[in-house]
C-alpha positions as a printed NumPy array, in Angstrom:
array([[ -0.3  ,   0.127,  -0.094],
       [  3.021,   2.466,   1.061],
       [  4.424,   1.733,  -2.349],
       [  1.426,   2.469,  -4.399],
       [  1.398,   5.517,  -2.608],
       [  4.855,   6.65 ,  -2.988],
       [  4.203,   5.726,  -7.111],
       [  1.094,   7.863,  -6.819],
       [  2.629,  10.916,  -5.39 ],
       [  4.891,  10.764,  -7.761],
       [  2.999,  11.39 , -10.764],
       [  1.635,  13.838,  -9.061],
       [  4.382,  15.681,  -8.973],
       [  5.121,  15.126, -12.654],
       [  1.818,  16.107, -13.631],
       [  2.095,  19.122, -11.85 ],
       [  5.564,  20.405, -12.885],
       [  3.637,  20.171, -17.185],
       [  0.661,  22.219, -15.835],
       [  1.1  ,  25.479, -17.794],
       [  2.329,  28.7  , -16.323],
       [ -0.41 ,  31.006, -16.113],
       [  0.642,  35.013, -17.446],
       [  0.836,  36.067, -13.653],
       [  3.577,  34.244, -13.837],
       [  5.041,  35.926, -16.322],
       [  7.228,  39.153, -16.148],
       [  8.607,  40.962, -19.163],
       [ 12.767,  42.101, -18.684],
       [ 11.962,  44.582, -21.387],
       [ 11.625,  45.332, -25.295],
       [ 11.997,  47.713, -27.424],
       [ 10.956,  48.923, -31.685],
       [ 13.867,  48.601, -33.812],
       [ 13.457,  48.616, -37.826],
       [ 14.4  ,  45.912, -40.407],
       [ 15.652,  46.76 , -43.815],
       [ 14.075,  45.308, -46.73 ],
       [ 11.663,  43.332, -44.839],
       [ 14.711,  41.213, -43.538],
       [ 16.655,  40.669, -40.51 ],
       [ 16.904,  43.254, -37.579],
       [ 19.71 ,  44.116, -34.955],
       [ 18.228,  44.598, -31.062],
       [ 18.9  ,  48.262, -31.154],
       [ 16.278,  50.582, -29.486],
       [ 14.747,  52.673, -31.741],
       [ 12.859,  56.382, -31.526],
       [ 11.903,  56.374, -35.874],
       [ 11.385,  53.932, -38.78 ],
       [ 11.427,  55.223, -41.881],
       [  8.703,  54.554, -43.385],
       [ 10.524,  52.637, -46.191],
       [ 11.782,  49.908, -43.655],
       [  9.629,  47.411, -41.297],
       [  9.066,  48.261, -37.815],
       [ 10.245,  45.07 , -35.353],
       [  8.381,  44.895, -32.055],
       [ 10.713,  42.971, -29.766],
       [  8.645,  42.333, -26.341],
       [ 11.318,  40.073, -23.659],
       [  9.439,  37.734, -20.776],
       [ 10.284,  35.263, -18.529],
       [  9.107,  32.965, -16.339],
       [  9.284,  30.768, -12.738],
       [  9.658,  28.016, -12.644],
       [ 11.909,  28.257, -15.416],
       [ 12.409,  24.496, -16.018],
       [  9.86 ,  23.445, -18.688],
       [  7.147,  24.924, -20.762],
       [  4.743,  27.463, -19.764],
       [  2.169,  26.141, -22.999],
       [  0.673,  28.158, -25.565],
       [ -1.022,  31.444, -25.132],
       [ -2.415,  34.327, -27.055],
       [ -0.535,  37.076, -28.141],
       [ -1.835,  40.268, -29.356],
       [ -0.046,  43.535, -30.639],
       [ -2.561,  46.787, -31.153],
       [ -1.174,  49.338, -32.701],
       [ -2.506,  53.031, -32.413],
       [ -2.606,  56.301, -32.969],
       [ -3.401,  59.18 , -30.612],
       [ -6.477,  56.914, -28.745],
       [ -7.157,  55.338, -32.688],
       [ -6.647,  51.454, -33.325],
       [ -4.902,  51.516, -36.678],
       [ -3.663,  47.959, -36.687],
       [ -3.817,  44.431, -34.899],
       [ -1.942,  41.042, -35.335],
       [ -2.582,  38.012, -33.011],
       [ -0.81 ,  34.877, -32.893],
       [ -1.178,  31.386, -31.036],
       [  2.811,  31.38 , -29.466],
       [  3.975,  28.119, -28.173],
       [  5.534,  29.707, -24.667],
       [  8.591,  26.948, -25.   ],
       [ 11.575,  28.086, -22.512],
       [ 12.237,  31.401, -20.735],
       [ 13.398,  33.725, -21.4  ],
       [ 11.713,  34.265, -24.186],
       [ 11.515,  37.312, -26.969],
       [  8.432,  37.138, -28.78 ],
       [  8.657,  39.599, -32.015],
       [  6.388,  41.162, -34.743],
       [  7.473,  42.93 , -37.794],
       [  5.135,  44.929, -40.124],
       [  6.031,  47.653, -43.364],
       [  6.846,  50.945, -41.755],
       [  4.915,  52.547, -44.884],
       [  1.423,  50.687, -43.889],
       [  0.891,  53.895, -41.411],
       [  1.603,  57.61 , -41.897],
       [  3.926,  59.694, -40.497],
       [  3.279,  60.558, -37.151],
       [  3.514,  59.204, -33.625],
       [  2.461,  55.53 , -32.695],
       [  2.134,  52.573, -29.568],
       [  2.093,  49.199, -29.899],
       [  0.557,  47.456, -26.83 ],
       [  1.791,  43.559, -26.941],
       [ -1.074,  41.277, -24.906],
       [ -0.519,  37.991, -23.536],
       [ -3.877,  35.984, -22.513],
       [ -5.27 ,  40.277, -22.257],
       [ -2.73 ,  41.006, -19.635],
       [ -0.371,  43.825, -20.968],
       [  3.286,  43.386, -21.037],
       [  4.762,  45.573, -23.103],
       [  4.029,  48.783, -24.427],
       [  6.436,  51.045, -26.617],
       [  6.27 ,  54.591, -28.515],
       [  8.209,  56.028, -31.373],
       [  7.416,  57.693, -34.64 ],
       [  7.469,  57.245, -38.004],
       [  9.059,  59.536, -40.859],
       [  9.598,  59.581, -44.266]])
């Protein structure tokens, strides 16, 4: 009987270790806006002005505890604003497979008129990052 109890407790501990990490256990460790030329790669160099001919790249760094294992799948949404008006929304389901993690989304800056913008990044509807930048000619 004692062996069954020990085996049951071990199985329960393993299941708890596999449980998905909730968004409340995640924290942002920073984020930035940068640009990609011609839709290609980018460097993690913070920028406050993006030229219309380039792409806007939003990077958000997250971590969670416990650090072992996956945090499961979560809904991530990027919402762009010009003043208080929503001008773009992008969403996707993301597998949070290891910590720390970098989320990113990029889109052509030519989709926006010159001006000041803000992007808010949410995970399961919790705000994890907010960045502001300007689109210039």
